[in-house]
N, C-alpha and C positions, 0 to 999 in steps of 0.2 A: 360365741365360740364356734370355730369352723368344724363342720362335721367331718368324719373320717372318709377317706377315699372309698372304703368298702360301702359305707352308707350312701355316698354319692352315686356309686355304681347301681345300687338298688333303686335309688330315687329315679335315675334316668332310665333304667331298664323298665320300670313301671310307667314312667311318663311317655317314653317313646314307643313302647310295645314291640310287637314283632311284625316284620314286613309280610310274613306269610307267603313269600315268593320262593318256597323251597322246592318247587318243581314236581311235587307229588300229584298235582292235578293231571300231569301227563301220564300217570300210571293208572291203567284200567284193569280191574280184576274181572276175569271171565266168569260169568254167573254159572252156577251148577244147579240145575233144576232137579237133579236126582242125587242129592248129597249122601243119602243113607247114613245120617248122623243124628245125634241127639245133644242138646245143650248139657245134659247131665254127664255126658261122656267126654267133654272137653277138658284137657289138662293144660294149664298155663305155665307149668314149670319149663325152664329152659337152661341151657348150659352155654357158658362163654369160657372157652379154654377149659380150665379145671374148676371153674366156679359154677356151682349148682345154685340156681335161683328159683324161688317159688313163683316169680312173675317176670315177664319180659319187660315190664315197665320199670325203668331206672329213674330215680330222682337224681338228676344230674347235678354236677358241681355248681354251687351258687355262691356261698358266702362263708364267713367266719373271719376271725382276725380283729374283731372289734367287739367291745362289750355289748354294743347295741344289737349285734347280729346273733348273740347267743339265743335269744328268744326264737328267732326264725329257725335256727338249726334244731332247737329243742322240739318245736312243733313238727318240723319235717321228720325228725327221728321218731317221734311218736307215731306219725302217719306210717312210716316205713315199718315199724314194729307191728302195728295193728293190721296193716294190709299186706304184709309179706313182700314189701318192695325193697330191692337193693338201693343203696343211697351213697352218693359221693359228697364229700365236703368240698368247700372252696379251697383255694390255694393256702397251704399251711406255712408259707414262708414267713409271714408276719409273726406267727407264733414261735417259729424257730429263732427269729431275731429278737423277739420280745416274749418271754415265757408268761408274762402277765395276761396275755390274751389266749393262751392255750386252752383255757376252759371253754371258750366259744366253739371249739372243735370237739373237745372231750365230752361235752354234753351229749353228743350224738351216740357215743358208745355207752354212756351211762344210761340213756333212755332206751337203748336198743342193744342189750348185752349179747344177744345171740344172732343179731342180724348180719347181713352181708354189707360191709361198709368199705368204701374206697377212700384212701387218702389222696392227696393232690398236691403237686408241686409243679413249677415251671421247668423248662428245659435248661435253665441256668443252674439247677440244683446239683450238688455234689452227692457222691455216694453216702457220705456221712449224714448229710441233711435228709436224704431219702430214708435212711434207716431210722432217723429220729422221727420223721413224719409217720412212718408205719407204726412205730412203738407208741407214739402219742395217742393214737386212737385204736390201737390193736387192729389195724386195717387188714382186711382180707385181700386187698389188691391196692395198687398204687397207680393213680393216673398221673401221667406227665403231660401237662397241657402245652399246646403250641399256640402262640398268639402274637406272631411277628407284626402283623399290621396294626394290631391294637397298641403294641409297644411303640411303634414308630409314630403313631398319631398322639399317643399319650404325652403330654408335656414333659413329664418326669420319667418317661419310659426308656427302655434300653435302646441303644443305637448300634450295637454289635451282636451278631448271632453266630459268630464263629465257634466251632467246636460242639455244636448241638448234638450231632449224631454220636460223637465220641462220648459225651457225657451220658446220653441215654443208654448207649451200649454198656457203659460201666455200671449203671444202675441196674440194668437187666441182669447182668452177671452176678451182682453182689447182693441184691435184695431177694429175700426168700419167698416173697409173695408175687403173684402175677403182676406184670407191669402193663398198663394200658396207656397207649399214646393217643391223645385226643386233641382235636382242633377245637377252638372256642367259637367258631362260627364263620370260618373262611374256607373250609373244606380241605380234604386230602386228595391228591391226584394219584393216578396209577404209578407214576414215577416215584413219588414220595412213598407210596405204599411199598414198592419194591425195596427202596432204601431202608425202610424200617424193618421189613422182613429179613433183609440180609444181615442186620445187626442183632437179630434174635427176638424182636418184638413179636409176640404171638397174638396180641389183641389190639385192635384199633377202634377208635370212635371217630367217625368221619366228621362230625361237627360242621355240617355244611351251612351255607348262607341261607337265610330265610327265617331265622329265629331272632333271639336277642342280638342286636347289632352293636358290637363293641366298637366299631369304627364310628358310628353315630354317637354312641355314648361318650367316647373320648373327645369327639368334636364338640359335644355339648359342654364338656368341661373346659375346653380351651377358650381363651378370649376371642370374641367374635372376629376381630381383625386378623387373627392367625388361624382360623378354622380351616380345616382341609375337607370341606364337605363333599368335594368331588370324589372322595374316596369312600363315601358311604355305601356305595353299591359294590364294593370290592368283594370278591369271593366266588366260589363255585357252589351253586345251589345243591341242596342235600341230595336230591334224586340223582344228579350227575356225579357228585362225589361218591355216593354209595356205589353206583355202578362201576366207577373207576376203581374203587378199592376192592370190590368183589371180583374184579378181573384178575386180582393178585392173591387175595386171601381166601381161604376155603370157608365153607359153612362152619359156624361155631366160633368164628374169630372176629366178627364185625358187629359193632354197635352203631345204630343209626341215630343221629340227633341233628337238630337244627330246624326249628320251626314246626315240630310235630306236636299237635295239640289235642288230637282226638283219636278215637279207636280206629276209624277208617284209615287215617293217615298212618297209624301204627301198623295196621295189618298190611298195608301196601309196602311199607319198608321191610316188614318181616317176610312177606311173599317174595320180595326181590332177593332175599338171602341174608338179611341181618338176623341175628339171634336175640337181640334185645334192642329196646328203643329208649333213648335218653330224653327226658323232658325236664325243663327247668323253669322257663318263663311262665308257663301256664300254672304250675304249682305256686310259684311265688306270687303271681298276680291274684289268684284266688285267695291265698292265705292273707295277703295284705289288704285286699279290698273287700273280701266277703267273710273272712274268719275261718276258724277251725272246723266248724261243722260242714261248711261248704267245701273245704279242702278234702275232708273224708268222703263226702258225697262224690266229689270228682273222681277219686280213686275207685270207688265202687262203680261209677258209671263207665270208667275206662275198662275195667275188668268185664263188666257185663256186656259192653260193646264188643270187646274182643271175642267173648264167648259166642255172642250172636252171629258175628260175621264168620267166625271159624266154623260154626254149625252150618251156615248157609253154603260155605265153600266145601264142606265135607272134609275138613282138616281137623282131626281130633287133637293134634299137638302143634306146638309152635314150629317144630322141625318140619312137619307135614305141609305147612304153608308154603315152604320153598319148593314144593312139587306142584303147586297150583299154577295154572297158566295165567300169564300177565301180559297185557299188550302195552307197549311203551310207545308213546307218540309225542307230538309237539316238539318243543325246544329240547327236551331231554333226548328224544330220538335223533334229532339233528346233531346235537352235541356228540352223541355216541358214534354216529356215522363219521363225523369229522375226526374223531379221535381213534377210529379203528377198533371200537368195542362192539362185538357182535351181539346184538340183542335179540336176534330171531329165535334162539332156543327158548327164551322166556315165554313166548307165545305158543310154543309147540309142546309144552309139558303136558303130561298126563293125557295123551291122546287115546281116548277110550275106544276108538275105532279099530285099533290094532287087534 
């Protein structure tokens, strides 16, 4: 029996791993040898739009829509509940079209009745479908994912993307919860961010290149003779996409994701100005390869790592990280110079000589 497309995606995501070329090595935190801080005083709570979250670490959209994926979502929901993490489900379109698989998403709310949970649909969704997705899991917010290149490479994917902005705008106007527009791994540019802002989107997740590579995944699913492997490097790395988006959106409106796997990378993204960090591949990999106990240890290690680094920097809150000086170099600096994005203020923050 042929496995579902959802399980194929999980299989190849684990097999191919992450490229880890998300550009965050170009970001250098300036050491503070006089932090005047204590690990006991660090607060990890953060706010994205009107959403208040106990942790800046978001379990980002992964799966659902097949009976085999219910176990994964259940384990992730338990993790979210126990560790205070917000969580997004994978695309709910399959459950809207086939109610028999709705339970693979609803398990998340059942296991985490008081948690912050994001629904998820693609940009092809209608307002009616968006409302159903929110109701299905009593979502606190709704992600609208953008995955044009994945669809184009996917053998059975979409070939027309006309009307995307119009549909997203309609959803923003009619859905009562915050709408988060996210890329799935190819990045959001400054111009795209402006377009989204103009139609009322208040929160974006940059989803940059460097994490789970959906171009490579879809190419792995194609017959070898028709593979489009020359597109496997398509996309804007996370560091560059984050800086592009932050040149448009204010503090408190941007989620960083795309190949972020540890506390240091998370702090770098938060120091640039993101208010939360989405992780998916690292959680999935640990759960599937090492089990539940290792998954919970990972969350603890991430939180302890955040607290340690924030203490060293003298930043007692997530918001305070965006006042810490950051030096941007390498390819990310070159990209920003070419794109006309001024990065010099990042290195001159918190000048204590004044």
